[in-house]
C-alpha angles and dihedrals in degrees: 000000000000125000117248120251119234089256092052088057087069095206122184123235127247093266093051090047089056089056094046117104112255128215110249093257130111126180125220117207110198120192095337108174103191117078089201089059090050090050092048092053088051091052093046091046089053092049093052099037095245112186100226145348117220111202111199142180114347092352106126122234136217138297092067130132090218093050090046091050091069100022092055091200100322088116085074097048105041116070114238141168136193124235125181096209119047095185092054091046091049091051089049094049091047092052087051089060099258116146108238116213117186110207096218148117106254139142106277096022120151117234106246094238089058095051116103118211113206120211090217092061134073114226135199115198108203117209119188143207117306093243106026101033123210115353109259091230088059089047087055094052093042120110089211141011112215122196133194107224114235128189104183132089095271121083099211147032129223109277095239091050091048090049091049093052094048093045090049090053091050092047093049091054099039108038 
């Protein structure tokens, strides 16, 4: 096997990406401290044609050299907006008919591999703070809590990794 060259990857440019159909999934980042995690979610969202990124609370916004370091330009291709209050935004999105999915370990959560994404629905996957997780008020608003099963000694994954796993599962089911 031979590695593909950058030309063989046949990637589209930012303008073409904007015209590319997106899957009906957005991601909401609430109080994410690490700019590298934010950039990573941008890059993953570009890869899986995510509709929108909502940046909330203390979550930093582009332009930022540290976000760019991991986003590698995806902050220019993926649509995003900043909102001060994640709880108010989640309430508004829910009232607009979007299905809110908290990515969190809670009683009654659905293992990610058992969650069925429906092409006729619009989803928002909420990813919370690196230490505190998804705000309990958002969990209370959420239609579903989805959880990534883990079998090791640690009780959590990095937020960018968790978001990537959840977005990949949504992409697999919806693309």
